[in-house]
RODO-2510 file (C-alpha; in nm, 4 decimals, decimal comma):
residues 296
     n   res          X          Y          Z
     1     m     0,0871    16,9552    15,2924
     2     s     0,0888    16,9906    15,6463
     3     v     0,3766    17,2050    15,8026
     4     k     0,5698    16,8657    15,9872
     5     v     0,5381    16,6996    15,6074
     6     r     0,7234    17,0117    15,4560
     7     k     0,9419    17,0263    15,7100
     8     a     1,0477    16,6395    15,6850
     9     q     1,1036    16,7005    15,2985
    10     q     1,2830    17,0154    15,3573
    11     r     1,5604    16,8068    15,6036
    12     k     1,5837    16,4767    15,3471
    13     k     1,6349    16,7358    15,0824
    14     g     1,9432    16,8962    15,2918
    15     l     2,0745    16,5510    15,4163
    16     k     2,0901    16,4582    15,0424
    17     k     2,3084    16,8230    14,9766
    18     i     2,5386    16,7173    15,2730
    19     s     2,5639    16,3414    15,1580
    20     r     2,6191    16,4487    14,7874
    21     f     2,8659    16,7287    14,8988
    22     f     3,0388    16,4927    15,1614
    23     l     3,0800    16,2179    14,8671
    24     m     3,1769    16,4417    14,5971
    25     t     3,4466    16,5976    14,8739
    26     c     3,5810    16,2106    14,9551
    27     l     3,6257    16,1437    14,5491
    28     a     3,8047    16,4853    14,4978
    29     l     4,0532    16,4130    14,8057
    30     i     4,1151    16,0734    14,6445
    31     a     4,1538    16,1717    14,3196
    32     a     4,4091    16,4375    14,4460
    33     a     4,5809    16,1804    14,6480
    34     w     4,5944    15,9264    14,3787
    35     a     4,7108    16,2205    14,1449
    36     i     5,0433    16,2982    14,4182
    37     l     5,1165    15,9410    14,4583
    38     h     5,1583    15,9101    14,0980
    39     y     5,3107    16,2469    14,0183
    40     v     5,6213    16,1211    13,7793
    41     d     5,3697    15,8964    13,5455
    42     i     5,1306    16,1771    13,5414
    43     a     5,4690    16,4137    13,4580
    44     k     5,5953    16,1897    13,1979
    45     f     5,2462    16,1911    13,0194
    46     i     5,2142    16,5324    13,0180
    47     d     5,5664    16,5689    12,8581
    48     r     5,4927    16,3347    12,6003
    49     t     5,1486    16,4969    12,5352
    50     f     5,2441    16,8497    12,5058
    51     v     5,6146    16,8935    12,5020
    52     p     5,7132    16,8041    12,1461
    53     p     6,0211    16,5967    12,1137
    54     v     6,3191    16,7048    12,0282
    55     e     6,5462    16,4745    11,7662
    56     t     6,9000    16,5499    11,8715
    57     q     7,1372    16,3292    11,7583
    58     e     7,1956    16,4745    11,4597
    59     i     7,2589    16,8268    11,5693
    60     d     7,4415    16,7140    11,8293
    61     t     7,6947    16,5500    11,6486
    62     f     7,7057    16,8710    11,4397
    63     y     7,7649    17,0472    11,7374
    64     d     8,0382    16,8151    11,8842
    65     l     8,2427    16,8322    11,5662
    66     l     8,2241    17,2007    11,5897
    67     s     8,3538    17,2064    11,9406
    68     d     8,6445    16,9822    11,8960
    69     t     8,7409    17,1742    11,6016
    70     q     8,6680    17,5482    11,6167
    71     k     8,6547    17,7772    11,8831
    72     p     8,2659    17,8412    12,0277
    73     g     8,1246    18,1602    12,0703
    74     k     8,2850    18,4057    12,3377
    75     s     7,9804    18,4616    12,4697
    76     l     7,5785    18,5010    12,4222
    77     v     7,4793    18,8293    12,1821
    78     a     7,1689    18,8887    12,3456
    79     n     7,1446    19,1931    12,1008
    80     l     7,3653    19,4005    11,8564
    81     n     7,3048    19,7201    12,0244
    82     l     7,1559    19,9159    11,6939
    83     k     7,0669    20,2765    11,6818
    84     e     6,7281    20,3550    11,5135
    85     t     6,9142    20,4938    11,2207
    86     d     7,1632    20,2221    11,1996
    87     d     7,1415    20,0534    10,8798
    88     l     7,0969    19,6612    10,8463
    89     s     7,4366    19,6865    10,6502
    90     v     7,5774    19,7782    11,0614
    91     a     7,4123    19,4709    11,1682
    92     m     7,5944    19,2470    10,9330
    93     k     7,9104    19,4279    10,9762
    94     k     7,8490    19,3182    11,3775
    95     l     7,7023    18,9703    11,3090
    96     q     8,0725    18,8769    11,0723
    97     d     8,2744    19,0273    11,3768
    98     a     8,0692    18,8096    11,6084
    99     m     8,1324    18,4908    11,3703
   100     g     8,5267    18,5705    11,3220
   101     l     8,4126    18,6632    10,9073
   102     d     8,5370    19,0529    10,9640
   103     n     8,8141    19,0167    10,7085
   104     y     8,5789    18,8933    10,4597
   105     s     8,4649    19,1328    10,1843
   106     i     8,0538    19,0770    10,1894
   107     e     7,8178    19,3426    10,0705
   108     l     7,4389    19,3436    10,1116
   109     a     7,1867    19,3857     9,8654
   110     y     6,8087    19,2971     9,8120
   111     h     6,5965    19,0651     9,5709
   112     n     6,2081    19,1448     9,4856
   113     k     6,0979    18,7603     9,5809
   114     e     5,9495    18,5955     9,8287
   115     k     6,1367    18,3152     9,8307
   116     p     6,4331    18,2283     9,8793
   117     p     6,4172    18,4616    10,1676
   118     g     6,8542    18,5191    10,1074
   119     y     7,0827    18,4017     9,9033
   120     i     7,4796    18,4462     9,8549
   121     h     7,6529    18,5485     9,4992
   122     i     8,0105    18,4754     9,4850
   123     e     8,2159    18,6217     9,2055
   124     e     8,4934    18,3541     9,2211
   125     n     8,9105    18,4218     9,2513
   126     s     9,1919    18,2410     9,3272
   127     n     9,1852    18,3414     9,7145
   128     m     8,8926    18,3345     9,9073
   129     l     8,9571    18,6348    10,1007
   130     r     8,9598    18,8217     9,7910
   131     n     8,6087    18,7070     9,6709
   132     k     8,3290    18,9657     9,6295
   133     m     8,0406    18,8099     9,7908
   134     t     7,6936    18,9612     9,8427
   135     i     7,4182    18,8528    10,0376
   136     y     7,0796    18,9116     9,9140
   137     l     6,7734    18,9112    10,1168
   138     s     6,4039    18,9400    10,0110
   139     t     6,2207    19,2540    10,0469
   140     h     5,9367    19,0837    10,1870
   141     l     6,0829    19,0199    10,4856
   142     k     5,8728    19,2360    10,7063
   143     s     6,0691    19,2996    10,9978
   144     r     6,4419    19,3800    11,1256
   145     r     6,4426    19,0439    11,3575
   146     e     6,3807    18,8281    11,0462
   147     q     6,6352    18,9948    10,8524
   148     i     6,8914    18,9021    11,1109
   149     t     6,8273    18,5893    11,1685
   150     v     6,8291    18,4945    10,7414
   151     l     7,1556    18,7356    10,7791
   152     i     7,2881    18,5070    11,0249
   153     h     7,1956    18,1821    10,8221
   154     e     7,3676    18,3194    10,5152
   155     l     7,6923    18,4221    10,7197
   156     g     7,6990    18,0932    10,8519
   157     h     7,7251    17,9182    10,5029
   158     i     8,0426    18,1503    10,4474
   159     y     8,1582    18,0475    10,8226
   160     v     8,1050    17,6751    10,7132
   161     w     8,3155    17,7507    10,3896
   162     t     8,6067    17,8531    10,6123
   163     l     8,6010    17,5216    10,7606
   164     p     8,8580    17,2138    10,6673
   165     k     8,5864    16,9943    10,4876
   166     y     8,7865    16,6716    10,5816
   167     t     8,6598    16,7246    10,9283
   168     f     8,3157    16,6593    10,8629
   169     g     8,2684    16,4399    10,5532
   170     a     7,9411    16,3910    10,4012
   171     f     7,7065    16,5916    10,5851
   172     d     7,3789    16,8106    10,5605
   173     q     7,5311    17,1569    10,5243
   174     e     7,2008    17,3383    10,5122
   175     k     7,1424    17,1802    10,8917
   176     l     7,5116    17,2363    10,9949
   177     v     7,5309    17,5939    10,9019
   178     d     7,2295    17,6601    11,1025
   179     t     7,4002    17,4725    11,3728
   180     s     7,7008    17,7029    11,3634
   181     g     7,5274    18,0186    11,4501
   182     m     7,3878    17,8625    11,7610
   183     f     7,7297    17,6969    11,8417
   184     l     7,8886    18,1000    11,8055
   185     g     7,6075    18,2202    12,0290
   186     l     7,3420    18,3759    11,8089
   187     g     7,0882    18,1854    11,9459
   188     v     6,9071    18,4704    12,0589
   189     l     6,8838    18,6425    11,7516
   190     t     6,8031    18,3331    11,5449
   191     l     6,4939    18,2141    11,7407
   192     n     6,3935    18,6280    11,7733
   193     g     6,3346    18,6046    11,3918
   194     m     6,0858    18,3567    11,3914
   195     s     5,6856    18,4058    11,4927
   196     d     5,3785    18,2249    11,6371
   197     e     5,1075    18,4149    11,5766
   198     f     4,7323    18,4113    11,6569
   199     k     4,5024    18,5740    11,4220
   200     q     4,0850    18,6125    11,4271
   201     t     3,9254    18,4709    11,0894
   202     p     3,6418    18,6779    10,9499
   203     e     3,3851    18,3443    11,0865
   204     g     3,5194    18,4454    11,4382
   205     g     3,7371    18,1569    11,5262
   206     y     4,1104    18,1409    11,5720
   207     q     4,4228    18,0203    11,3730
   208     t     4,8014    17,9795    11,4036
   209     s     5,0575    18,1266    11,1686
   210     q     5,3800    17,9760    11,2532
   211     k     5,6811    18,1532    11,0476
   212     t     6,0855    17,9881    11,0982
   213     f     6,3628    18,0220    10,9071
   214     g     6,6625    17,7716    10,8246
   215     y     6,6503    17,3701    10,7855
   216     l     6,6224    17,3280    11,1236
   217     k     6,2817    17,2683    11,3835
   218     p     6,2394    17,5710    11,6203
   219     e     6,2586    17,2995    11,8694
   220     e     6,5671    17,2012    11,7241
   221     f     6,6799    17,5449    11,7701
   222     g     6,5585    17,5933    12,0871
   223     y     6,7563    17,2738    12,2494
   224     l     7,0912    17,4328    12,0830
   225     l     7,0607    17,7501    12,2529
   226     a     6,9581    17,5686    12,5925
   227     r     7,3052    17,3418    12,5393
   228     f     7,4975    17,6766    12,4509
   229     c     7,3715    17,8354    12,8179
   230     r     7,4036    17,5139    12,9946
   231     d     7,7715    17,4869    12,8755
   232     r     7,8083    17,8360    13,0210
   233     g     7,5961    17,8140    13,3277
   234     i     7,3354    18,0838    13,1780
   235     t     7,0156    18,0357    13,3385
   236     e     6,6585    18,0698    13,1686
   237     k     6,5951    18,3734    13,3784
   238     e     6,9147    18,5677    13,2001
   239     v     6,7965    18,4791    12,8883
   240     k     6,4220    18,5168    12,9151
   241     p     6,4147    18,9067    12,9010
   242     h     6,5850    18,8891    12,5413
   243     l     6,3485    18,6348    12,3843
   244     n     6,0396    18,7321    12,1986
   245     s     5,7148    18,4779    12,2503
   246     a     5,7953    18,2547    11,9999
   247     g     6,1446    18,2279    12,1114
   248     w     6,1357    18,1801    12,4934
   249     k     5,8473    17,8841    12,4063
   250     y     6,0959    17,6919    12,1646
   251     f     6,3901    17,7851    12,4125
   252     k     6,1892    17,6146    12,7031
   253     i     6,0715    17,2924    12,5022
   254     g     6,4739    17,2751    12,4395
   255     n     6,5543    17,3386    12,8143
   256     a     6,2261    17,0939    12,9172
   257     h     6,4210    16,8509    12,6868
   258     f     6,7565    16,8745    12,8571
   259     k     6,6166    16,8332    13,2172
   260     k     6,4174    16,5505    13,1091
   261     k     6,7438    16,3858    12,9682
   262     a     6,9949    16,4944    13,2014
   263     q     6,7998    16,3857    13,5346
   264     g     6,4117    16,2474    13,4578
   265     v     6,1392    16,3802    13,6287
   266     h     6,2040    16,6330    13,9337
   267     v     5,9534    16,5818    14,1871
   268     p     5,8778    16,8854    14,3822
   269     e     5,9878    16,9068    14,7755
   270     l     5,6235    16,9848    14,8406
   271     v     5,5052    16,6897    14,6565
   272     q     5,7553    16,4490    14,8283
   273     k     5,6113    16,5660    15,1386
   274     a     5,2482    16,5169    15,0600
   275     q     5,3559    16,2031    14,8984
   276     s     5,5121    16,0668    15,2234
   277     e     5,2146    16,1925    15,4502
   278     i     4,9564    16,0117    15,2098
   279     r     5,1663    15,6582    15,2590
   280     k     5,1467    15,7309    15,6599
   281     i     4,7634    15,7592    15,6224
   282     l     4,7209    15,4362    15,3706
   283     d     4,9655    15,2790    15,6327
   284     f     4,7477    15,3554    15,9206
   285     f     4,4515    15,2491    15,7161
   286     h     4,6249    14,9151    15,6228
   287     e     4,6715    14,8417    15,9792
   288     k     4,3456    14,9032    16,1040
   289     i     4,1958    14,6887    15,8424
   290     a     4,4209    14,4049    15,8936
   291     e     4,3696    14,3948    16,2778
   292     i     3,9934    14,3930    16,2121
   293     f     4,0284    14,1051    15,9839
   294     a     4,2834    13,9408    16,2503
   295     r     3,9817    13,9334    16,4878
   296     f     3,7686    13,6829    16,2905
***
């Protein structure tokens, strides 16, 4: 093969590479422009696909009823300021105070079964304030955070029992109990008792182990915490340092639902500017093409 032929083939290959690169670049720019122009539709699709829907009608009803008849939590309880040496009974006393149950005689005990994670035993008397109540927690709860989450739920039962029954009528008491804990400002403590753990299987793969407590879905707990914070002007940045990874995940889902419900899809300013420039370019080409056809 002569040198001239070899050089010609090399030039041909070089031109093909340049043409291919130019074509791929043009296609990439067109795809990027299309995505920017259709930002809202794409964002809605991503929301539907990756953000779990939150059914809020029932829990909003409970929250509204509580708001209409009871005083909400004074502030968000981010932690109980427990010392390492503090017994769990110290945590329970602090929770009682936050829930307005400090006048009730409640003891703490344990049971050895895995389920239920917690329950209440009451020795009935004529006056509820004189009732001797004992909350039993399962010894299978593996962390202090889980114990506190279950305590909030069980104390929530006592809180709901003190409410006037005529206010609520027929309702799902378990879900109202879970809602009451969020209403009283204990949402961070509740979410921190949940977990999404990734474990490696013997085969080398991964599996997710989700552990939650209560009768609401984790996303519903996240939504209620988002509502409590919104009502008090508490930002996501203020809450984030106090939540574990699972709690933050569910809180973000709750906030995303709130934002979507309140204002639809937010288009960032940078995207708006890009959309404006792309439309100018499209208008320019449209005018030029119209001028060319007008000559014929």
